C-alpha positions in Angstrom: 178.6 -213.6 -78.3 175.8 -211.1 -77.8 173.9 -212.3 -80.8 173.6 -215.9 -79.5 172.3 -214.5 -76.2 169.6 -212.4 -78.0 168.6 -215.4 -80.1 168.4 -217.6 -77.0 166.2 -215.0 -75.3 164.0 -214.7 -78.4 163.7 -218.5 -78.6 162.9 -218.8 -74.8 160.2 -216.0 -75.1 158.7 -217.7 -78.2 158.6 -221.1 -76.4 157.0 -219.4 -73.4 154.4 -217.6 -75.4 153.5 -220.7 -77.4 153.3 -222.8 -74.2 150.8 -220.3 -72.8 148.9 -220.4 -76.1 148.7 -224.2 -75.9 147.2 -224.0 -72.5 145.1 -220.9 -73.3 144.4 -220.9 -77.0 142.1 -217.9 -76.7 145.1 -215.9 -75.6 143.2 -214.4 -72.6 145.3 -212.5 -70.1 145.4 -213.9 -66.5 143.0 -211.2 -65.3 140.4 -212.3 -67.8 140.9 -216.0 -66.9 140.2 -215.1 -63.3 137.1 -213.3 -64.3 136.1 -216.3 -66.4 136.5 -218.6 -63.4 134.2 -216.3 -61.4 131.4 -217.1 -63.9 131.7 -220.7 -62.9 130.9 -219.8 -59.3 127.9 -218.4 -57.4 128.0 -215.4 -55.0 129.3 -217.7 -52.2 132.1 -219.0 -54.4 130.4 -222.4 -54.9 130.8 -224.2 -58.2 128.0 -223.6 -60.8 127.2 -225.9 -63.7 126.9 -224.0 -67.1 124.9 -225.3 -70.0 126.2 -224.9 -73.5 124.8 -221.4 -74.1 126.0 -220.1 -70.7 129.5 -221.6 -71.3 129.8 -220.0 -74.7 128.4 -216.7 -73.4 130.9 -216.7 -70.5 133.9 -217.3 -72.7 132.7 -214.9 -75.4 132.2 -212.2 -72.8 135.8 -212.5 -71.8 136.9 -212.2 -75.4 134.8 -209.0 -75.7 136.6 -207.6 -72.7 139.9 -208.5 -74.3 139.0 -206.4 -77.4 138.2 -209.2 -79.8 136.4 -208.2 -83.0 132.8 -209.3 -83.8 134.1 -211.6 -86.6 136.6 -213.3 -84.3 133.8 -213.8 -81.7 131.6 -215.4 -84.3 134.4 -217.8 -85.3 135.0 -218.6 -81.6 131.3 -219.3 -81.1 131.5 -222.5 -83.2 134.8 -223.5 -81.7 133.5 -223.1 -78.1 130.4 -225.2 -78.9 132.7 -228.0 -80.1 134.9 -227.5 -77.0 131.8 -227.7 -74.7 130.8 -231.0 -76.3 134.4 -232.4 -75.7 134.3 -231.3 -72.1 130.8 -232.7 -71.6 131.9 -236.3 -72.3 129.2 -237.6 -70.0 126.5 -235.8 -72.1 125.1 -234.2 -68.9 124.7 -231.0 -71.0 126.5 -229.0 -68.3 130.1 -228.3 -67.4 131.9 -226.9 -64.3 135.2 -225.1 -63.9 136.9 -228.4 -62.7 
């Protein structure tokens, strides 16, 4: 019946939202992700290496644009520094978009 269809739609929407969250745990909209990618490129669109502070600043600036509170940004600061270290497995102290 109609109730099953609504439940299936809700489940599908929930699964889709959670799949996006798994890929994008900060919950940034696509527009903000595109702007974030721009921060990993120079004026000519060439890849740029970011050190830990620039990486954290780039991501936190996108959170600020998305309306995240100061407390949330402080919590993310620590998480982003941990993420940087995981991405920088070679200990080069820089990361790229790729």
